[in-house]
C-alpha positions in Angstrom: 2.1 12.8 -16.7 0.2 9.6 -17.5 -3.2 8.8 -16.0 -3.0 7.9 -12.3 -5.5 5.9 -10.2 -5.5 5.9 -6.4 -5.5 2.1 -5.5 -5.7 2.4 -1.8 -4.7 4.3 1.4 -2.9 2.4 4.1 -3.6 3.2 7.8 -1.4 1.8 10.6 -3.5 0.5 13.5 -2.7 -0.2 17.1 -4.8 -3.4 17.2 -5.8 -5.3 14.0 -8.7 -7.2 15.5 -10.3 -4.1 17.0 -9.7 -2.1 13.9 -11.4 -4.7 11.7 -14.3 -4.8 14.1 -14.6 -1.0 13.9 -14.3 -0.6 10.1 -16.5 -3.7 9.3 -19.1 -3.9 12.0 -19.5 -0.2 12.8 -18.7 1.6 9.6 -19.9 -1.0 7.1 -16.7 -1.7 5.1 -16.3 -5.2 3.6 -13.4 -7.5 4.2 -11.6 -8.0 0.8 -8.5 -9.9 2.1 -8.1 -11.4 5.6 -5.1 -10.3 7.7 -1.8 -11.9 6.6 1.8 -11.2 7.1 3.8 -9.4 4.4 7.2 -8.1 4.0 7.4 -4.6 5.3 8.3 -2.2 2.4 10.0 0.1 4.9 12.3 -2.7 6.2 12.4 -5.9 4.2 13.8 -7.7 7.2 10.6 -7.1 9.1 7.0 -8.3 8.7 3.8 -6.3 8.7 0.3 -7.8 9.2 -2.1 -6.3 6.5 -5.8 -6.6 5.7 -7.8 -5.0 2.8 -11.2 -3.6 3.2 -13.5 -2.0 0.5 -16.4 0.4 0.5 -19.6 0.0 -1.5 -18.1 1.7 -4.5 -15.2 -0.8 -4.6 -12.5 1.6 -3.2 -10.1 -0.1 -1.0 -8.3 0.7 2.3 -5.4 -1.2 3.7 -4.9 -1.7 7.4 -1.4 -2.5 8.7 -0.2 -3.6 12.1 3.5 -3.6 13.1 3.7 -5.6 16.3 7.4 -4.7 16.7 6.9 -1.0 16.6 5.4 1.4 19.1 2.2 2.8 17.8 2.0 6.6 17.7 -1.5 7.9 18.0 -2.4 10.2 15.2 0.6 9.1 13.1 -1.3 6.4 11.3 -1.4 7.3 7.6 1.2 4.9 6.2 1.0 5.5 2.4 -1.1 6.4 -0.6 -0.9 3.8 -3.4 -1.2 5.1 -6.9 -1.5 2.8 -9.9 0.1 3.8 -13.2 0.2 2.0 -16.6 4.0 2.5 -17.1 5.7 2.7 -13.8 9.2 2.9 -15.2 8.3 5.9 -17.4 6.5 7.6 -14.4 9.5 7.0 -12.1 11.8 8.4 -14.8 9.6 11.6 -15.1 9.5 12.0 -11.3 13.3 11.6 -11.0 13.7 14.2 -13.8 11.8 16.6 -11.6 14.2 16.1 -8.8 12.0 13.7 -6.8 13.9 10.9 -5.0 12.3 7.6 -5.8 13.5 4.3 -4.2 14.5 1.2 -6.1 12.0 -1.2 -7.6 10.4 -3.5 -5.0 8.6 -6.7 -5.7 7.0 -8.8 -3.0 6.7 -12.6 -3.4 3.4 -12.5 -1.5 1.9 -10.1 -4.0 2.7 -11.7 -7.4 2.3 -9.7 -10.6 3.0 -6.3 -9.2 6.1 -4.1 -8.9 6.3 -1.1 -6.6 8.3 2.1 -6.1 8.1 4.2 -3.0 8.9 7.9 -2.5 8.4 10.4 0.3 5.8 13.0 -0.6 4.8 16.2 1.0 5.3 16.2 4.7 7.1 12.8 4.3 3.9 10.9 3.5 4.9 7.8 1.7 3.6 7.4 -1.8 3.6 4.0 -3.5 3.6 3.7 -7.3 2.5 0.3 -8.4 2.1 -1.4 -11.8 1.1 -4.8 -13.1 3.9 -6.9 -14.5 2.3 -7.9 -17.8 3.9 -11.4 -18.0 2.6 -12.2 -14.5 -0.8 -10.5 -14.8 -2.6 -13.9 -14.7 -1.2 -14.6 -11.2 -3.0 -11.6 -9.7 -6.1 -12.4 -7.6 
């Protein structure tokens, strides 16, 4: 397998404003990207409000809020995001091992990246992400 890097972990929250207050003002995380609506990778017909935070080492955490879904306490780990250099090769290797990987997903609100999702152990979603070389200059 190629080298992998954990990009972030996403946590679903019951209230974005209170979650940001908790993680920023009480735990000391920094706001990397203010909350904004995105396409929900689980259902592209729906939206999800997301925000990114970082710790002092630069590691990031994504907070997500789905206003149209009932929040289930304790069921808040949404996904683990893993960056790989060659996502197509990685997906091919995973599929050759019998792992079911979804179709490629690109998100217009996140230019320069392509994503694949799979369900990992205990059905925890795992997101494989790679930079699209010809769009790399668009990433901010």
